[in-house]
FIVEX-118674 format. One record per residue (C-alpha): residue number from 1; residue in three letters; chain; z, x, y. Coordinates in Angstrom, 2 decimals. Example, Ala and Ser with C-alpha at 12.3 -4.5 7.8 and 13.67 -1.06 7.14 Angstrom:
{site 1; ALA; A; {7.80; 12.30; -4.50}}
{site 2; SER; A; {7.14; 13.67; -1.06}}
This chain:
{site 1; MET; A; {-32.49; 28.91; 33.60}}
{site 2; ASP; A; {-35.18; 28.73; 31.09}}
{site 3; SER; A; {-35.85; 31.47; 28.51}}
{site 4; ARG; A; {-39.49; 32.36; 28.55}}
{site 5; ASN; A; {-41.20; 34.22; 25.70}}
{site 6; ARG; A; {-42.70; 37.43; 26.94}}
{site 7; THR; A; {-44.73; 40.26; 25.61}}
{site 8; ARG; A; {-44.55; 43.61; 27.42}}
{site 9; PRO; A; {-45.35; 47.28; 26.65}}
{site 10; LEU; A; {-42.73; 49.88; 27.29}}
{site 11; ALA; A; {-45.37; 52.31; 28.71}}
{site 12; ASN; A; {-48.97; 53.23; 28.03}}
{site 13; ASN; A; {-49.55; 53.84; 24.36}}
{site 14; GLN; A; {-45.94; 53.06; 23.64}}
{site 15; PRO; A; {-44.48; 50.25; 21.48}}
{site 16; VAL; A; {-44.77; 46.63; 22.66}}
{site 17; VAL; A; {-41.63; 44.49; 23.12}}
{site 18; ILE; A; {-41.81; 40.84; 22.15}}
{site 19; SER; A; {-39.06; 38.64; 23.63}}
{site 20; ALA; A; {-37.91; 35.16; 22.49}}
{site 21; ALA; A; {-34.84; 33.01; 22.32}}
{site 22; THR; A; {-34.34; 33.66; 18.57}}
{site 23; LEU; A; {-35.24; 36.31; 16.08}}
{site 24; LYS; A; {-37.33; 33.86; 14.14}}
{site 25; GLY; A; {-39.20; 32.88; 17.32}}
{site 26; ALA; A; {-39.83; 36.53; 18.12}}
{site 27; TYR; A; {-41.25; 37.21; 14.56}}
{site 28; LYS; A; {-43.47; 34.15; 14.99}}
{site 29; LEU; A; {-44.90; 35.60; 18.27}}
{site 30; VAL; A; {-45.41; 38.99; 16.55}}
{site 31; LYS; A; {-47.54; 37.27; 13.87}}
{site 32; GLU; A; {-49.50; 35.37; 16.50}}
{site 33; GLU; A; {-50.17; 38.41; 18.69}}
{site 34; PHE; A; {-50.64; 41.18; 16.10}}
{site 35; GLY; A; {-51.23; 39.58; 12.70}}
{site 36; GLU; A; {-49.40; 39.48; 9.45}}
{site 37; ASP; A; {-49.43; 43.32; 9.01}}
{site 38; ALA; A; {-47.93; 44.19; 12.36}}
{site 39; ILE; A; {-45.52; 47.15; 12.18}}
{site 40; ILE; A; {-42.06; 46.20; 13.48}}
{site 41; LEU; A; {-40.01; 49.13; 14.62}}
{site 42; GLY; A; {-36.71; 47.33; 15.32}}
{site 43; SER; A; {-35.00; 44.48; 17.09}}
{site 44; ARG; A; {-31.99; 43.87; 19.35}}
{site 45; THR; A; {-30.29; 41.06; 21.22}}
{site 46; VAL; A; {-29.73; 41.58; 24.90}}
{site 47; THR; A; {-27.94; 39.55; 27.55}}
{site 48; LYS; A; {-29.62; 39.05; 30.88}}
{site 49; ARG; A; {-28.48; 37.41; 34.13}}
{site 50; GLN; A; {-30.92; 34.68; 35.14}}
{site 51; ALA; A; {-32.87; 35.52; 38.28}}
{site 52; LEU; A; {-31.85; 32.57; 40.36}}
{site 53; GLY; A; {-28.75; 30.69; 39.41}}
{site 54; LEU; A; {-25.88; 30.31; 37.09}}
{site 55; GLY; A; {-24.92; 32.45; 34.09}}
{site 56; HIS; A; {-26.65; 34.58; 31.54}}
{site 57; GLU; A; {-29.10; 34.09; 28.72}}
{site 58; LYS; A; {-29.42; 35.88; 25.40}}
{site 59; VAL; A; {-32.81; 37.14; 24.42}}
{site 60; VAL; A; {-33.95; 38.72; 21.16}}
{site 61; GLU; A; {-36.36; 41.66; 21.65}}
{site 62; VAL; A; {-38.57; 42.92; 18.72}}
{site 63; MET; A; {-40.33; 46.32; 19.18}}
{site 64; VAL; A; {-43.78; 46.39; 17.62}}
{site 65; GLN; A; {-46.03; 49.43; 17.16}}
{site 66; ASN; A; {-48.78; 49.24; 19.76}}
{site 67; PRO; A; {-52.03; 49.30; 17.74}}
{site 68; ASN; A; {-54.77; 51.63; 19.08}}
{site 69; GLY; A; {-52.76; 52.18; 22.34}}
{site 70; LEU; A; {-53.91; 48.91; 23.94}}
{site 71; PRO; A; {-50.90; 47.68; 25.93}}
{site 72; GLY; A; {-50.86; 44.65; 28.18}}
{site 73; GLY; A; {-49.88; 45.00; 31.86}}
{site 74; PHE; A; {-46.20; 44.92; 32.59}}
{site 75; GLY; A; {-44.91; 41.41; 32.68}}
{site 76; LYS; A; {-48.30; 40.05; 31.30}}
{site 77; PRO; A; {-49.08; 38.97; 27.71}}
{site 78; ALA; A; {-50.61; 41.79; 25.69}}
{site 79; PRO; A; {-54.18; 41.16; 24.52}}
{site 80; ARG; A; {-54.54; 39.16; 21.33}}
{site 81; LEU; A; {-55.80; 41.71; 18.89}}
{site 82; PRO; A; {-57.88; 41.00; 15.84}}
{site 83; SER; A; {-56.31; 41.95; 12.57}}
{site 84; THR; A; {-58.95; 44.61; 12.01}}
{site 85; PHE; A; {-57.28; 46.84; 14.54}}
{site 86; ILE; A; {-54.31; 47.22; 12.19}}
{site 87; SER; A; {-55.86; 46.59; 8.76}}
{site 88; ASP; A; {-55.33; 50.24; 7.78}}
{site 89; ALA; A; {-51.65; 50.21; 8.63}}
{site 90; GLN; A; {-49.15; 49.87; 5.83}}
{site 91; PRO; A; {-46.91; 46.82; 6.07}}
{site 92; ASP; A; {-43.35; 47.54; 7.14}}
{site 93; ALA; A; {-41.22; 46.53; 4.20}}
{site 94; SER; A; {-37.95; 46.57; 6.12}}
{site 95; SER; A; {-39.23; 44.12; 8.69}}
{site 96; ARG; A; {-40.45; 41.78; 5.96}}
{site 97; GLU; A; {-37.02; 41.97; 4.33}}
{site 98; MET; A; {-35.37; 41.25; 7.69}}
{site 99; LEU; A; {-37.54; 38.14; 8.24}}
{site 100; ALA; A; {-36.85; 36.95; 4.72}}
{site 101; GLU; A; {-33.13; 37.37; 5.30}}
{site 102; VAL; A; {-33.32; 35.32; 8.54}}
{site 103; GLU; A; {-35.14; 32.55; 6.71}}
{site 104; ARG; A; {-32.64; 32.68; 3.86}}
{site 105; ILE; A; {-29.63; 32.34; 6.29}}
{site 106; GLU; A; {-31.34; 29.41; 8.09}}
{site 107; GLU; A; {-31.92; 27.60; 4.78}}
{site 108; LEU; A; {-28.28; 28.29; 3.78}}
{site 109; VAL; A; {-26.99; 26.80; 7.04}}
{site 110; LYS; A; {-29.25; 23.83; 6.54}}
{site 111; ALA; A; {-27.99; 23.28; 3.03}}
{site 112; ILE; A; {-24.38; 23.50; 4.22}}
{site 113; ALA; A; {-25.11; 20.93; 6.88}}
{site 114; GLU; A; {-26.65; 18.62; 4.27}}
{site 115; ASP; A; {-23.68; 19.11; 2.01}}
{site 116; PHE; A; {-21.38; 18.32; 4.88}}
{site 117; GLU; A; {-22.94; 14.91; 5.24}}
{site 118; LYS; A; {-21.96; 14.25; 1.60}}
{site 119; LEU; A; {-18.39; 15.50; 1.88}}
{site 120; ASP; A; {-15.66; 13.37; 0.31}}
{site 121; PRO; A; {-13.41; 12.31; 3.18}}
{site 122; GLN; A; {-10.43; 12.91; 0.79}}
{site 123; ALA; A; {-11.52; 16.57; 0.50}}
{site 124; SER; A; {-11.97; 17.11; 4.22}}
{site 125; ILE; A; {-11.90; 20.74; 5.47}}
{site 126; THR; A; {-9.46; 19.56; 8.11}}
{site 127; ARG; A; {-6.82; 18.30; 5.72}}
{site 128; GLY; A; {-3.71; 20.39; 5.88}}
{site 129; ASN; A; {-5.15; 22.59; 8.66}}
{site 130; PRO; A; {-2.73; 22.91; 11.57}}
{site 131; LEU; A; {-5.34; 23.92; 14.09}}
{site 132; ALA; A; {-7.62; 21.00; 13.05}}
{site 133; GLU; A; {-4.74; 18.57; 13.24}}
{site 134; SER; A; {-3.65; 19.83; 16.68}}
{site 135; LEU; A; {-7.22; 19.46; 18.04}}
{site 136; VAL; A; {-7.57; 15.97; 16.65}}
{site 137; ASN; A; {-4.14; 15.07; 18.15}}
{site 138; GLY; A; {-5.46; 16.54; 21.39}}
{site 139; GLY; A; {-8.40; 14.05; 21.53}}
{site 140; ALA; A; {-11.22; 15.57; 19.39}}
{site 141; SER; A; {-12.74; 13.39; 16.70}}
{site 142; PRO; A; {-12.15; 14.41; 13.06}}
{site 143; ASN; A; {-15.92; 14.41; 12.55}}
{site 144; THR; A; {-16.47; 16.95; 15.35}}
{site 145; ILE; A; {-13.68; 19.23; 14.17}}
{site 146; GLU; A; {-15.05; 19.07; 10.63}}
{site 147; LYS; A; {-18.50; 20.13; 11.81}}
{site 148; LEU; A; {-17.11; 22.99; 13.89}}
{site 149; LEU; A; {-14.92; 24.32; 11.02}}
{site 150; THR; A; {-17.84; 24.06; 8.59}}
{site 151; ARG; A; {-19.95; 26.10; 11.00}}
{site 152; PHE; A; {-17.10; 28.55; 11.43}}
{site 153; THR; A; {-16.72; 29.20; 7.72}}
{site 154; SER; A; {-20.45; 29.42; 7.07}}
{site 155; GLU; A; {-21.13; 31.83; 9.95}}
{site 156; THR; A; {-18.06; 34.08; 9.57}}
{site 157; GLY; A; {-17.14; 33.84; 5.90}}
{site 158; GLN; A; {-13.47; 33.31; 7.04}}
{site 159; PRO; A; {-11.27; 30.57; 5.61}}
{site 160; SER; A; {-11.05; 27.39; 7.75}}
{site 161; ASN; A; {-7.24; 27.77; 8.15}}
{site 162; ASP; A; {-7.51; 31.23; 9.74}}
{site 163; ARG; A; {-6.23; 30.09; 13.15}}
{site 164; VAL; A; {-6.77; 33.36; 15.00}}
{site 165; ALA; A; {-10.30; 33.85; 13.71}}
{site 166; ALA; A; {-11.18; 30.20; 14.28}}
{site 167; LEU; A; {-10.00; 30.17; 17.91}}
{site 168; SER; A; {-11.81; 33.46; 18.63}}
{site 169; TRP; A; {-14.98; 31.98; 17.17}}
{site 170; LEU; A; {-14.51; 28.72; 19.07}}
{site 171; GLY; A; {-14.08; 30.60; 22.36}}
{site 172; GLU; A; {-17.32; 32.57; 21.72}}
{site 173; ASN; A; {-19.20; 29.36; 20.86}}
{site 174; LEU; A; {-18.02; 27.32; 23.82}}
{site 175; ARG; A; {-21.17; 27.60; 25.83}}
{site 176; ALA; A; {-20.45; 28.10; 29.59}}
{site 177; SER; A; {-22.03; 29.81; 32.53}}
{site 178; ASN; A; {-19.40; 32.58; 32.49}}
{site 179; CYS; A; {-20.50; 34.03; 35.82}}
{site 180; GLU; A; {-19.10; 34.31; 39.34}}
{site 181; TRP; A; {-20.01; 32.41; 42.46}}
{site 182; GLU; A; {-22.07; 35.45; 43.51}}
{site 183; GLY; A; {-24.71; 34.39; 41.03}}
{site 184; PHE; A; {-24.95; 30.78; 42.18}}
{site 185; TYR; A; {-28.32; 30.29; 44.05}}
{site 186; GLY; A; {-31.31; 28.00; 43.99}}
{site 187; CYS; A; {-31.69; 24.20; 43.88}}
{site 188; HIS; A; {-29.30; 22.13; 41.82}}
{site 189; ALA; A; {-29.65; 18.40; 41.14}}
{site 190; PHE; A; {-26.54; 16.52; 39.95}}
{site 191; MET; A; {-26.48; 13.11; 38.17}}
{site 192; GLY; A; {-23.97; 11.12; 36.15}}
{site 193; PRO; A; {-22.70; 7.70; 35.32}}
{site 194; VAL; A; {-20.82; 5.42; 37.78}}
{site 195; GLY; A; {-17.43; 6.99; 38.43}}
{site 196; SER; A; {-18.37; 10.50; 37.41}}
{site 197; GLY; A; {-17.37; 11.91; 40.79}}
{site 198; THR; A; {-20.78; 13.49; 41.49}}
{site 199; THR; A; {-20.35; 13.43; 45.28}}
{site 200; ASP; A; {-16.84; 14.91; 45.21}}
{site 201; LEU; A; {-18.04; 17.77; 42.95}}
{site 202; ILE; A; {-21.04; 18.50; 45.22}}
{site 203; LEU; A; {-19.01; 18.50; 48.42}}
{site 204; ALA; A; {-16.40; 20.81; 46.96}}
{site 205; THR; A; {-19.15; 23.09; 45.69}}
{site 206; ALA; A; {-20.94; 23.13; 49.16}}
{site 207; ALA; A; {-17.64; 23.98; 50.88}}
{site 208; LYS; A; {-17.01; 26.87; 48.51}}
{site 209; LEU; A; {-20.52; 28.29; 48.90}}
{site 210; GLN; A; {-20.38; 27.95; 52.73}}
{site 211; GLU; A; {-17.10; 29.82; 52.69}}
{site 212; LEU; A; {-18.78; 32.65; 50.84}}
{site 213; GLY; A; {-21.47; 32.86; 53.50}}
{site 214; ARG; A; {-24.24; 31.12; 51.53}}
{site 215; ARG; A; {-26.65; 29.06; 53.62}}
{site 216; THR; A; {-26.13; 25.63; 51.94}}
{site 217; LEU; A; {-27.74; 22.22; 52.14}}
{site 218; VAL; A; {-26.44; 19.00; 50.57}}
{site 219; LEU; A; {-29.24; 16.50; 50.07}}
{site 220; ASN; A; {-28.06; 12.89; 49.52}}
{site 221; VAL; A; {-30.80; 10.99; 47.78}}
{site 222; LEU; A; {-31.01; 7.17; 48.12}}
{site 223; PRO; A; {-27.31; 6.57; 48.93}}
{site 224; GLU; A; {-26.19; 3.05; 47.91}}
{site 225; ASP; A; {-23.75; 2.55; 50.86}}
{site 226; ARG; A; {-22.92; 3.96; 54.20}}
{site 227; SER; A; {-19.53; 5.23; 53.13}}
{site 228; SER; A; {-21.08; 8.14; 51.13}}
{site 229; ILE; A; {-23.16; 9.06; 54.21}}
{site 230; LYS; A; {-20.12; 8.99; 56.39}}
{site 231; GLN; A; {-18.25; 11.13; 53.87}}
{site 232; LEU; A; {-21.11; 13.64; 53.84}}
{site 233; GLN; A; {-21.17; 13.80; 57.60}}
{site 234; VAL; A; {-17.45; 14.44; 57.91}}
{site 235; GLU; A; {-17.37; 17.16; 55.25}}
{site 236; ALA; A; {-20.50; 18.85; 56.59}}
{site 237; SER; A; {-18.95; 19.00; 60.00}}
{site 238; ARG; A; {-15.64; 20.25; 58.76}}
{site 239; CYS; A; {-17.01; 22.91; 56.41}}
{site 240; GLY; A; {-20.18; 23.97; 58.24}}
{site 241; PHE; A; {-22.86; 23.38; 55.64}}
{site 242; ASP; A; {-26.09; 21.41; 56.44}}
{site 243; ALA; A; {-26.58; 17.83; 55.24}}
{site 244; ALA; A; {-29.56; 15.50; 54.96}}
{site 245; VAL; A; {-30.12; 11.97; 53.66}}
{site 246; ILE; A; {-33.27; 10.79; 51.87}}
{site 247; GLN; A; {-33.62; 6.99; 52.28}}
{site 248; LYS; A; {-36.93; 6.64; 50.64}}
{site 249; ALA; A; {-38.38; 8.38; 47.53}}
{site 250; SER; A; {-41.58; 9.01; 49.48}}
{site 251; GLN; A; {-39.65; 11.43; 51.75}}
{site 252; LEU; A; {-38.81; 13.77; 48.87}}
{site 253; SER; A; {-42.11; 15.67; 48.68}}
{site 254; ARG; A; {-42.07; 16.19; 52.49}}
{site 255; SER; A; {-38.64; 17.76; 52.28}}
{site 256; GLU; A; {-39.51; 20.48; 49.84}}
{site 257; GLU; A; {-40.77; 22.93; 52.47}}
{site 258; HIS; A; {-37.51; 22.50; 54.32}}
{site 259; LEU; A; {-35.43; 23.43; 51.16}}
{site 260; LYS; A; {-36.86; 26.95; 51.08}}
{site 261; ARG; A; {-34.77; 27.82; 54.14}}
{site 262; TYR; A; {-31.52; 27.71; 52.12}}
{site 263; ASP; A; {-29.85; 29.97; 49.63}}
{site 264; VAL; A; {-28.44; 26.89; 47.76}}
{site 265; VAL; A; {-29.48; 23.26; 47.85}}
{site 266; LEU; A; {-27.24; 20.65; 46.18}}
{site 267; VAL; A; {-28.97; 17.33; 45.41}}
{site 268; ASP; A; {-26.74; 14.29; 45.08}}
{site 269; MET; A; {-28.80; 11.92; 42.82}}
{site 270; PRO; A; {-28.00; 8.19; 42.45}}
{site 271; ASP; A; {-25.85; 6.98; 39.55}}
{site 272; LEU; A; {-27.68; 6.84; 36.19}}
{site 273; GLY; A; {-27.53; 3.04; 36.28}}
{site 274; HIS; A; {-29.30; 2.85; 39.62}}
{site 275; SER; A; {-32.74; 1.08; 39.56}}
{site 276; SER; A; {-34.36; 4.28; 41.03}}
{site 277; MET; A; {-33.25; 6.40; 38.02}}
{site 278; THR; A; {-35.73; 4.92; 35.53}}
{site 279; THR; A; {-37.71; 7.34; 33.42}}
{site 280; GLY; A; {-41.15; 7.85; 34.90}}
{site 281; GLY; A; {-40.06; 6.53; 38.27}}
{site 282; PRO; A; {-40.55; 8.35; 41.64}}
{site 283; LEU; A; {-37.24; 10.31; 41.38}}
{site 284; HIS; A; {-37.94; 11.28; 37.76}}
{site 285; SER; A; {-41.48; 12.37; 38.57}}
{site 286; TRP; A; {-40.32; 14.37; 41.62}}
{site 287; LEU; A; {-37.71; 16.25; 39.73}}
{site 288; ALA; A; {-39.95; 16.88; 36.78}}
{site 289; GLY; A; {-42.48; 18.43; 39.12}}
{site 290; ASN; A; {-39.87; 20.89; 40.45}}
{site 291; THR; A; {-39.39; 23.06; 37.37}}
{site 292; THR; A; {-37.24; 25.61; 39.17}}
{site 293; PHE; A; {-34.48; 23.04; 39.86}}
{site 294; HIS; A; {-31.33; 23.37; 37.87}}
{site 295; ARG; A; {-30.35; 19.91; 36.48}}
{site 296; HIS; A; {-26.73; 19.12; 35.77}}
{site 297; ILE; A; {-25.58; 16.07; 33.90}}
{site 298; LEU; A; {-21.95; 15.20; 34.75}}
{site 299; ILE; A; {-19.39; 13.77; 32.32}}
{site 300; PRO; A; {-16.05; 12.39; 33.47}}
{site 301; VAL; A; {-13.66; 13.68; 30.86}}
{site 302; ASN; A; {-11.33; 10.66; 31.22}}
{site 303; GLN; A; {-14.09; 8.58; 29.53}}
{site 304; ASP; A; {-14.32; 7.87; 25.82}}
{site 305; PRO; A; {-16.95; 10.15; 24.17}}
{site 306; ARG; A; {-18.09; 7.19; 22.11}}
{site 307; ASP; A; {-19.25; 5.50; 25.32}}
{site 308; MET; A; {-21.39; 8.37; 26.49}}
{site 309; ASP; A; {-24.68; 7.51; 24.77}}
{site 310; THR; A; {-26.22; 6.74; 28.17}}
{site 311; VAL; A; {-25.37; 10.26; 29.42}}
{site 312; THR; A; {-26.68; 11.92; 26.23}}
{site 313; ASN; A; {-29.95; 10.09; 26.50}}
{site 314; ALA; A; {-30.24; 10.77; 30.21}}
{site 315; ALA; A; {-29.68; 14.50; 29.59}}
{site 316; ARG; A; {-32.71; 14.49; 27.37}}
{site 317; SER; A; {-35.01; 12.29; 29.43}}
{site 318; TRP; A; {-34.22; 14.16; 32.65}}
{site 319; ASN; A; {-34.48; 17.57; 30.90}}
{site 320; CYS; A; {-31.07; 18.66; 32.01}}
{site 321; ASP; A; {-30.04; 22.24; 31.33}}
{site 322; TRP; A; {-26.33; 22.14; 32.37}}
{site 323; LEU; A; {-23.34; 20.00; 31.70}}
{site 324; GLY; A; {-20.68; 19.48; 34.40}}
{site 325; LEU; A; {-17.14; 18.20; 33.68}}
{site 326; THR; A; {-15.24; 16.05; 36.13}}
{site 327; ARG; A; {-11.96; 14.05; 36.26}}
{site 328; LEU; A; {-10.11; 16.58; 34.11}}
{site 329; GLU; A; {-6.89; 15.61; 35.76}}
{site 330; LEU; A; {-7.19; 12.07; 34.52}}
{site 331; THR; A; {-7.10; 12.77; 30.81}}
{site 332; GLY; A; {-4.17; 13.56; 28.52}}
{site 333; ARG; A; {-6.47; 14.33; 25.58}}
{site 334; PRO; A; {-8.40; 17.53; 26.66}}
{site 335; ALA; A; {-9.79; 18.39; 23.21}}
{site 336; LYS; A; {-12.24; 15.52; 23.61}}
{site 337; ILE; A; {-14.33; 18.13; 25.56}}
{site 338; LEU; A; {-15.41; 19.29; 22.05}}
{site 339; ASP; A; {-16.97; 15.91; 21.39}}
{site 340; PHE; A; {-18.79; 15.92; 24.74}}
{site 341; ALA; A; {-20.08; 19.36; 24.04}}
{site 342; ASP; A; {-21.22; 18.25; 20.60}}
{site 343; SER; A; {-23.04; 15.12; 21.77}}
{site 344; THR; A; {-24.59; 16.79; 24.81}}
{site 345; PRO; A; {-25.17; 20.41; 23.63}}
{site 346; LEU; A; {-25.73; 22.05; 27.01}}
{site 347; PRO; A; {-23.84; 25.01; 28.52}}
{site 348; ILE; A; {-21.12; 23.89; 30.87}}
{site 349; SER; A; {-21.74; 24.86; 34.47}}
{site 350; LEU; A; {-19.09; 23.52; 36.81}}
{site 351; ILE; A; {-15.59; 21.97; 36.38}}
{site 352; HIS; A; {-14.04; 19.69; 39.01}}
{site 353; ASN; A; {-10.35; 19.28; 38.65}}
{site 354; ARG; A; {-7.77; 18.11; 41.17}}
{site 355; GLY; A; {-10.18; 18.32; 44.03}}
{site 356; GLN; A; {-11.13; 21.91; 43.21}}
{site 357; VAL; A; {-14.42; 23.14; 41.66}}
{site 358; GLU; A; {-14.93; 26.28; 39.63}}
{site 359; ILE; A; {-17.60; 27.82; 37.57}}
{site 360; ALA; A; {-16.98; 27.18; 33.92}}
{site 361; SER; A; {-15.82; 30.03; 31.68}}
{site 362; SER; A; {-15.39; 29.89; 27.91}}
{site 363; GLY; A; {-11.82; 31.22; 28.15}}
{site 364; LYS; A; {-10.62; 28.61; 30.65}}
{site 365; LEU; A; {-12.30; 25.82; 28.69}}
{site 366; LEU; A; {-10.51; 26.90; 25.57}}
{site 367; ASP; A; {-7.23; 27.07; 27.44}}
{site 368; PHE; A; {-7.74; 23.48; 28.72}}
{site 369; ILE; A; {-8.71; 22.20; 25.23}}
{site 370; LEU; A; {-5.51; 23.75; 23.84}}
{site 371; GLY; A; {-3.55; 21.90; 26.42}}
{site 372; LEU; A; {-2.88; 24.83; 28.70}}
{site 373; GLY; A; {-4.66; 23.30; 31.69}}
{site 374; HIS; A; {-6.09; 25.15; 34.64}}
{site 375; ASP; A; {-2.86; 26.26; 36.26}}
{site 376; GLY; A; {-2.86; 29.58; 34.28}}
{site 377; GLY; A; {0.34; 28.88; 32.43}}
{site 378; ASN; A; {2.84; 31.42; 31.02}}
{site 379; PRO; A; {0.99; 34.33; 29.38}}
{site 380; ASP; A; {3.43; 34.18; 26.46}}
{site 381; GLN; A; {2.73; 30.49; 25.90}}
{site 382; ILE; A; {-1.07; 31.10; 26.06}}
{site 383; ASN; A; {-0.90; 33.94; 23.54}}
{site 384; SER; A; {1.25; 31.79; 21.27}}
{site 385; ALA; A; {-1.06; 28.82; 21.45}}
{site 386; LYS; A; {-4.09; 31.00; 20.70}}
{site 387; GLY; A; {-2.40; 33.05; 17.92}}
């Protein structure tokens, strides 16, 4: 799930590729590894599927001239070279201009964000904008829509009332896993507030994976009542996946060797309000020590986004990397998803709706936000709503 900065040579005596999550981050690594006068040959953005788990990640690769033919081993950091190795090389003017342009754009975006804070409410970018008004009527807050449209205009240069361009941009910027079940592997821990439907989502996911032939284990950690244990036993027997219950936090470390036998492990954590879910407690320490676990924070969409501070804080303190959405069938204001995505800026992994679970895609999320639901709808209606 995590994007790791990497330095690798293409081949002996060939250029070195520096990888990072952003162009600015890649240039920073170039400076650290090869000095201020490193010769940059080019850059590109590539999309890679994560090795174990859900979705893709975008990585920026910068190609650097390999000074004196001293590459690092493949997959290992290249040696840190003193600046004397490349002191005779002429600085690459185009690369310096590119870095300056990146910094200029970042400063511009920062300035726009600062100006946004000072906007006169009477001069709102959403005023008289049919798309903005429909999203607000659909449940999104005016503040969130204003921020999104400000970003849209600053990044694209298009007017805020260009409905087609704005929806296209919104679809591209709705962060979701956008993969298929074939890419769902590894250990996944799920947590959420009381009433988030964590267990229902996990059981539906386990049933789907077992149906696909994936060796699956559901691990129920510190269940509060026997009804959840009974529900787990019934569903495990019906669907064929394995199930286990952890009654004491001290049993967690002993279970880790057992987890390696499975293609997928789904961990049902206690509700966020449970006494065992304190930061720094045994559960928190155990999960923090398992860096390969995917951590999903769940948000019930029928809740008010203004009441979700506990979830937002938990996502940070538990180092969550995914956001799951539940209870979609219980809301009549689907555009509030934009508020949840703004307050908890994580890619959306899974969606649980009407007893069914699916891997989130940006297109289906946009359909739901526009009030088209998950039933597919009439293609003409969908095109009309988006156009």
